[in-house]
C-alpha positions as MATLAB code, in Angstrom:
seq = 'MIYSGRWTAALRAGEFLLRTLEEQGRAEAFHCRFRSDGSAITEFPDEQAYVSIVRFEEPKQAYWYFGFAARILALLHRATGRRDFLDGAFGYIDVFDRCHEDRWEHWANDKIAWASAALYQATGESVHRERVGRCFNPIVQAQRDDAVWHWRHFFRATTINLEG';
ca = [
      59.960  -10.721   15.139;
      61.108   -7.452   16.579;
      60.290   -8.179   20.193;
      61.412  -11.939   19.981;
      64.953  -10.955   19.099;
      64.712  -11.983   15.545;
      66.295   -8.697   14.345;
      67.604   -9.838   11.018;
      64.283  -11.342    9.953;
      62.444   -8.075   11.164;
      64.827   -5.851    9.309;
      64.483   -7.996    6.146;
      60.639   -7.762    6.449;
      60.877   -4.050    6.810;
      63.220   -3.601    3.810;
      60.844   -5.928    1.691;
      57.941   -3.587    2.626;
      59.972   -0.590    1.691;
      60.923   -2.117   -1.730;
      57.232   -3.140   -2.395;
      56.057    0.409   -1.716;
      58.652    1.790   -3.989;
      57.826   -0.516   -6.718;
      54.124   -0.125   -6.792;
      53.315    2.850   -4.550;
      52.205    4.895   -7.622;
      50.550    2.183   -9.572;
      46.793    1.988  -10.376;
      46.418   -1.059   -8.107;
      48.499   -2.608   -5.368;
      49.433   -6.289   -5.321;
      49.352   -7.784   -1.883;
      50.703  -11.402   -2.411;
      54.274  -12.242   -3.347;
      56.529  -15.031   -4.565;
      59.480  -16.193   -2.529;
      61.676  -14.113   -4.732;
      59.706  -10.946   -3.815;
      57.938  -10.491   -7.104;
      54.227   -9.618   -6.906;
      51.739  -12.267   -7.876;
      49.805  -10.582  -10.755;
      47.706  -13.417  -12.016;
      45.282  -15.269   -9.759;
      41.797  -16.728   -9.953;
      39.031  -14.215   -9.499;
      38.110  -15.719   -6.175;
      41.545  -14.877   -4.876;
      41.406  -11.151   -5.926;
      40.235   -9.902   -2.471;
      43.577  -11.002   -0.825;
      45.646  -10.484   -3.979;
      45.174   -6.929   -5.150;
      43.755   -3.604   -4.097;
      42.169   -1.691   -6.992;
      42.178    1.939   -5.652;
      39.032    3.123   -7.398;
      36.901    0.083   -6.396;
      35.025   -0.213   -3.066;
      35.226   -3.047   -0.554;
      38.898   -3.789   -0.882;
      41.403   -5.443    1.612;
      42.563   -2.174    3.097;
      44.115   -3.953    6.014;
      47.370   -4.696    4.112;
      48.399   -1.017    4.231;
      47.726   -0.743    7.870;
      49.619   -3.924    8.599;
      52.635   -2.761    6.573;
      52.549    0.692    8.151;
      52.372   -0.692   11.713;
      55.395   -2.952   11.049;
      57.474   -0.103    9.641;
      56.469    2.240   12.454;
      57.593   -0.324   15.085;
      60.792   -0.910   13.239;
      61.424    2.849   13.245;
      60.816    2.869   16.969;
      63.177   -0.063   17.516;
      66.047    1.119   15.133;
      65.554    4.957   14.749;
      65.754    4.402   11.004;
      63.931    7.379    9.225;
      63.367    5.245    6.071;
      61.012    2.921    8.073;
      59.035    5.980    9.409;
      58.819    7.374    5.921;
      57.793    3.970    4.622;
      54.930    3.798    7.235;
      53.832    7.284    5.985;
      54.026    5.970    2.348;
      51.586    3.087    3.152;
      49.151    5.518    4.779;
      49.332    7.635    1.682;
      48.643    4.537   -0.433;
      45.526    3.897    1.832;
      44.454    7.495    1.265;
      44.383    6.828   -2.494;
      41.622    4.053   -2.042;
      37.896    4.390   -2.491;
      36.111    6.612   -0.129;
      34.439    3.542    1.607;
      37.926    2.825    3.167;
      36.653    4.867    6.189;
      33.592    2.644    6.658;
      35.015   -0.682    5.857;
      35.640   -3.214    8.573;
      39.238   -3.979    7.281;
      40.547   -0.497    8.139;
      41.260   -1.419   11.749;
      44.791   -2.113   10.824;
      45.024    1.552    9.624;
      43.956    2.648   13.018;
      46.487    0.304   14.588;
      49.276    1.782   12.471;
      48.065    5.344   13.049;
      48.374    4.895   16.762;
      52.016    3.808   16.341;
      52.562    6.916   14.043;
      50.981    9.115   16.614;
      53.383    7.711   19.228;
      56.271    8.235   16.993;
      55.438   11.750   15.936;
      52.896   13.262   18.268;
      51.127   14.655   15.140;
      47.343   14.827   15.769;
      46.475   13.840   12.253;
      47.415   10.274   13.229;
      45.234   10.362   16.349;
      42.414   11.638   14.338;
      42.710    8.855   11.838;
      42.436    6.340   14.648;
      39.106    7.811   15.481;
      37.845    8.065   12.035;
      38.746    4.381   11.379;
      37.187    3.150   14.589;
      33.991    5.158   14.552;
      32.330    2.702   12.055;
      33.571   -0.254   13.960;
      32.085    0.994   17.292;
      28.851    2.031   15.556;
      28.601   -1.476   14.102;
      28.554   -3.079   17.584;
      25.152   -3.571   18.986;
      24.199   -3.591   22.759;
      24.195   -7.410   22.663;
      28.021   -7.403   21.654;
      27.280   -8.443   18.136;
      28.802   -6.561   15.163;
      26.524   -5.695   12.272;
      28.439   -5.259    9.083;
      25.629   -4.312    6.730;
      28.086   -2.567    4.302;
      30.260   -5.547    3.514;
      29.030   -9.058    4.250;
      25.961  -10.801    2.767;
      25.410  -12.161    6.240;
      24.341   -9.445    8.497;
      25.967  -10.279   11.712;
      29.076  -11.589   13.283;
      28.646  -12.994   16.784;
      31.802  -13.143   18.805;
      30.362  -14.920   21.756;
      30.529  -18.216   20.074;
];
């Protein structure tokens, strides 16, 4: 939305992400799905839990949400200069850091690396560059010489073949 000229929608999305972080940033879990009024969906069938909630103490959660939100806020900061967007991006990284230790080996942390690259661009702080490497190391290690990724830690199936 930012680069397509939809400024109002982009700003509203960023402000929604800031409100969401403020409302649940210190909770024991983080709800990732919302109603049109902005309220979190807190009741859902068990099979929807993976995309609905991150329970910080449990492994194998959908950590990508925090990276996606942080990336959007970092880009909004770059586009607008608003410090609250940058602080919000840091806040989502802080929430990611509260998650289970497997967050560093989980395939869904690539969005954290993506956000951290934007934060490194915005701040020049090496901690963000180092987080990119820490997130991508397991992804690089999971790729075999035949270009197939082997996700032994997450999926029941042992490989994902991206060649078709």
